[in-house]
C-alpha positions as CSV (number, residue, x, y, z in Angstrom):
1,F,71.3,51.6,107.6
2,W,71.4,47.9,106.7
3,E,71.9,46.8,110.3
4,S,68.8,48.8,111.4
5,Y,66.7,47.8,108.5
6,P,67.7,44.3,107.2
7,E,64.4,43.6,105.5
8,F,62.2,45.3,102.9
9,V,58.7,44.5,101.5
10,I,57.5,44.6,97.9
11,Y,53.8,44.8,97.3
12,T,52.5,43.4,94.0
13,P,49.6,44.9,92.1
14,D,47.3,42.2,93.5
15,D,48.2,43.5,97.0
16,V,50.4,40.5,98.0
17,A,53.3,41.4,100.3
18,H,56.7,39.8,99.7
19,T,59.3,40.2,102.4
20,Y,63.0,40.1,101.6
21,K,66.1,39.9,103.8
22,I,69.1,41.8,102.4
23,F,72.0,39.5,101.8
24,A,74.3,41.8,99.8
25,A,74.7,45.4,98.8
26,G,77.4,47.4,97.1
27,T,78.7,49.2,94.1
28,Y,78.8,47.2,90.8
29,L,79.3,48.0,87.2
30,A,76.1,48.7,85.4
31,K,77.0,46.1,82.8
32,S,78.0,43.4,85.3
33,N,76.1,40.1,85.6
34,A,75.1,41.1,89.1
35,A,73.1,44.0,87.6
36,G,71.2,42.1,85.0
37,Q,71.5,38.3,84.7
38,Y,68.0,36.8,84.9
39,Q,68.2,33.5,83.2
40,F,70.4,30.6,84.3
41,T,71.5,27.4,82.7
42,G,71.1,25.6,86.0
43,E,71.8,25.7,89.7
44,E,75.5,26.0,89.3
45,D,75.1,29.0,87.1
46,F,72.8,30.7,89.6
47,L,75.1,29.9,92.5
48,N,78.1,31.3,90.6
49,L,76.2,34.6,90.3
50,I,75.5,34.6,94.0
51,S,79.2,34.1,94.7
52,E,80.0,37.1,92.4
53,I,77.4,39.2,94.1
54,K,78.7,38.4,97.6
55,A,82.3,39.0,96.5
56,G,81.3,42.6,95.5
57,S,79.2,43.3,98.6
58,A,80.2,46.1,100.9
59,Y,78.7,44.0,103.8
60,D,79.1,40.4,105.0
61,T,75.5,39.7,106.1
62,G,76.2,36.0,106.9
63,I,73.2,35.0,104.9
64,D,73.6,31.9,102.7
65,I,71.7,31.5,99.5
66,T,70.6,28.2,98.0
67,A,69.5,27.3,94.4
68,E,65.9,27.1,95.7
69,D,65.8,30.7,97.0
70,R,64.1,33.6,95.2
71,I,66.1,36.8,95.0
72,V,65.4,40.3,93.9
73,T,67.7,43.1,92.9
74,L,67.1,46.8,93.6
75,Y,69.5,49.3,92.0
76,T,70.1,53.0,91.6
77,C,72.8,55.3,90.3
78,T,75.9,56.4,92.3
79,N,77.4,59.9,92.4
80,V,80.9,58.5,91.6
81,R,81.0,57.2,88.0
82,A,78.3,56.9,85.4
83,S,79.1,53.3,84.9
84,D,78.5,52.4,88.6
85,R,75.3,51.3,90.2
86,W,74.4,50.7,93.9
87,L,72.7,47.4,94.1
88,V,70.8,45.9,97.0
89,F,70.0,42.1,96.9
90,G,67.3,40.5,98.9
91,V,66.3,36.9,99.4
92,E,62.6,36.2,99.9
93,I,61.5,35.1,103.3
94,R,59.1,32.2,102.7
95,Q,56.3,32.0,105.1
């Protein structure tokens, strides 16, 4: 599915479209940093999270993330364990 649809769009309430390219997707623990870290002490902290996300990804998308990038996380339940979530990570395509 990812290979056929590598991008998704989020529309904000003010009707602005933000396009994201998927850079990782996989099963992560619901309490992991990947599922809920939103504040960072600096660039290194952010890039450490990106490394953790990519290490847990089911796919190698070949997309590199920098500290200047804006990312979004989408997640849902899995049917395996209650503590697992399926997460999809996108990096905003700046136009």
